[in-house]
N, C-alpha and C positions, 0 to 999 in steps of 0.2 A: 591112391592114396585116398581120403576123404577130406576133404576142404573147411575150414571154418568159418564164418561168417561174423563179423561183430557191427557193432554200429558204436562209433567214435564222437564222443560229445568235443567238439574243438574251442576253445579258448572265448570267442565271440558267440557258441550257440548250436553253430548247425552244425547235423550230424550227418559224416559221411558213412558211406558202405563198406566196409575192409574186408578183403579175405587173408587166409591164412592158411600155409601149405604147412607141413617141416616139421619139426620139434625145436620149442622154443630155444631151447641153449646150442642147436646148432653152431659149427666152428664160422660160421659166413652168414647174414642171411642177405638176400637178394630183395632188391624194391622196384617195381616196375609201372612208372609214370606212363598212364594211354595221352590220345592225340584229345585235341578240340572236338568237340559235336560226336563223342564217341563215350565208352566206360572201360570198364576194365576186363573186357570182352578183345579188347585190342589184342592183348596178349594171350589169346586162347590156345594158338598153334604154340608162341614159346613157353605155355605154362603145363603145357602137355610133353613136349618134347624133354624140358627140364626135370621135370619128375622124374621123367623115365628113365634119365639117367642118373641121378640122384637119387630119388626118393627121399628118405626123411630124413638126410643130413644136412639137405640142402632147405633155411628156412624161406621161403621165400613171401611176400606180400604185393595184393597186387587190392589196387578202392576203386572205387568212382570219386572222381573229382567231385566237389563243392559244382551245384549246375548240372549236374551231368546224373544220368545211370540212376541208380539208387538209391547215390545223397541227396541232401536237401535244396531244394532251389536257390538260388543264390541271387539278393538282386546285382543291378550293372553294378553299381559301386562297392562289391566283394568280387563283383568277375576280372577279376585282376592276378598277373604273375605271380608278382610276389602275397597275396594270398594265399596261392597255391603253395608257395614255399614252405609258408607258415606251416600250412598245412599239411604237406611232408615231412617236414620234423616231427610234428608229435603223431605224426604216422608211425615214424620211429620209436618216438619216445613210448610210444602204448604196445609198440607188436615186435621190435629189432633187437630188444635185448641190450648187451653190451659192447658186441663184440665187430668183428668187420662188418660194413655194407659196402655192396654194388650193386647202386643206382642206374638202370636202364629209363629211358625215357624218349617218346614219340613223338615227334611234332612237340606242343606247347608242354609235353612232360617233358623232355628236354630242357627244353625256357625253364619252364619249373625248378629242375635240377640248377640250371646257370646262376636261378637266384638262391640257392640256398644258402649261399656264402655272406650274402648280406643281412639277412632275414635269422639264420641260425650256425653261427660261424662254429660253433662250441663242436656240431658236427664235421663240420672240413676232415679234421684230423682222421676220423674214423674210417674217410672213405676210400675203401682199397681199391674200386674199381668202377669204370662210367663206359657206359656205353651210349654212343647219340645217336637217332632215327632218323630220316625226314627233320632235320632240326634248323635251329639258326643262333648264332649271338645277336643279329641284327637284324637291322636292312628291308625288314618287313614289309614297308609301303613301296619299297624300288618291283616288288613280285608279278609278275604280269599274269600268274596262270597260262603260258604258251597263245596268248590274248594279243592282238595288239596295242601298245601304250592307250593307256584309256584317260588318263589323269586318277590321280583318288577317289573325284566325284564318284567319274562312275564304276572305279572298281568295288568302293563303297557298296555299293547297290546288291551286288549279292548277297551278303547279310542279312542286311535289309530286307530284301526280299524275305529271305527266310525265315526275320525277326515278326515280319507282318503276318505272314501266312500261322504261324505261330500263336498269337496274337486275333487270329479272326476266326480261327477252326480248330475245332475240338482237334485233340490225342485221333482220336476214333475216325477222326472226318479225315484226316493227313496220311490215317493209316493204308483207308481205302482209295484214298486219290494222290499216293504218293507222289502227280507226275514231275513237280520240282522239284522234288529230293531226289529223286531218280536220277534227272538228267545232270546233279549237282553232281553229285557223285559217281557217275557214269563217264562224264567227261573232266571232271577234274582229279578227284581221287583214287579212282582204279587202273590199273593196270590191263597192257592185252598178252594173253587172250583173258575174257572176262572170265571168271569164275562167279555165275549166278550166285551162289552162296554168300560169299562173302559180300559182294555186292545187298543182298540184302537185310544182311545182316547190319550193313553201315547205315542205309536206309532211315531200317529200324530205330537205330543211334543219334542217328540228327532228327526224325522225328519227335524223341522222347526230349529232348534240351526243349529245357525253357525256351521262351523270346530274351531273355536278358542274355542268358548263353551264348547267343548270335551275335546281340549286338553290342554288349559289355565286354567279353573280352579278346572281338574285332578290334574293337576303338584302343584297349589297352595293348594290343601287339603290334599294332602301328608304332608306338613309342617304343618296343622292345628292344634296350641297346646295352648290354652286357659283355662286352666283349672282352673288354679293359677287366673286369672281376674274375674272367677264367682265369687269372696268373695263381689265383688260389688251389687250383687243382693241378700245376705244373710236376707237384709232383706223384699223379695219381695213372695208371696204366690207363688209357682209354681206348678203346673203338666206335670210328664215326662209320655210320653207314648212310651213305651217300648215293644220290645222280639215279640209279635203279631203283632204289628204293622210296626214291619223294616221290612224297602225298601220295603213301598208300601205294605206290607200283607205278606211280607216273613220272617222268622226271618233268622237273622246274627249271625255266630258263635262269638258275640264281645263283650263284656265289655262297651263299647263307651258310652255307652247311659247313663251309669248310674254312670260313671269316678270322681274323686275327687269332685267338689262341687256341681255334682248333684247327688253323692249317700250319701245323709243324713239320714243313714239308721234309725234313733230318729223317721223318718216324721218333723223334724225339723233343719233349719239352725240354725246358731251358734243365730243369732239374734232373732230367736225364730222363723220366718216365715214357714207356711206350707207348708210340700212337699208332692202331692198327686202323687201315679202315676197309670198310666192307663194297661190295656193289649188292646189295642187299635188298630181294625181296619186299612184298611187302610186310608189317606184321602180321598181318591175315595168309602171310601164304608158305613161310616157310620158318624152320627156323637158321635163327641168326646169331650164330655165337663163336666166334674167333676163336676167342679165350674161356677156358670154362671156367666158372664161379667159384669151383676149391681153388682154383692154382694162385687166388688172391689172399687167400689165409698164409701165405709163406712169406 
C-alpha cells in the first residue's frame, strides 16, 4: 500500500512531516508516536506488519515530532511534552477523521499521549485503545540507565554532550564519525544481540536531531509527572510493553512504566477497562500487538 506524505502547519507555525496509510473513512485510526531523538521510522516494523494484516481498512498515521526527522527544528522553549500533545491533537484533527482512535506511544511518545487529556480533553472520549511501550508517567529523574548512581548533574551530561557535538559539528561531520552517538546507542538504547541495521538507523536519527532537541526535551522530561492524569483513560483498554522492551531493547532498572495509573495489577482499571502487559521487544525488532486494532471499534 502506498503512503501519502503531508506537511502539517501547526497553530504556532511549525511544520510537521506526517505520513498516512489506508482509507480516510476507515472504521478506526491508529496513530503511532515515536520516541525522543528518533522519527516516524521508529515504527517501521509495526507499520509493515499492520498494513500486511489490515490493508486499507485501517487508517494508520505516523509523524516526525517537532525537532525530529523531517519536521521543523524547534527552539528549546517548544521542546516539551505538553507541546507534543498539542501537536498530536492537531495531527488527529487533520488526518484521523471522526471515528475511534487507537494511540500508541514509545517512550516520549507515550508521555505525549499521557499529556493529551490536559491539552485536548475533547479527544479523550474518542480514544478506544492505548499502547504504551517503554514509557513512564513520571519519576524520570531517578533513572540510572544501569549505571552506578551518579546524581542528577552527572546524569545530565549525556544529553549535554550530544547537544554540544550537534552545535560544534555539522551533520555531515557527525555522520562520518558518529563515535559518541554510536556508543550511546549501543550502550543504552539497543538490546542483545545487536542488529547492526537497527543500530545504524538509530544513530542516524540521533545525528539528525538539532541541539535544542537533545537539551530541551531532556530538561522537560526531568519534570514529567502525569500519573494522576491517567485517570482520564481508566475506561480505555490498554496494552503496556515494559521491561524487556524498555529503552529500545535494553531493560531499564526503573519501575516507571508500571507507575500509578499504568499499574492496574488486577488487569482492570477502576472503570473495568482491561490492561494487558507484554514483554515487548524494541519497536524496531518485531510486531508488538496483543490486541488487534480492529477490535476497538466494537
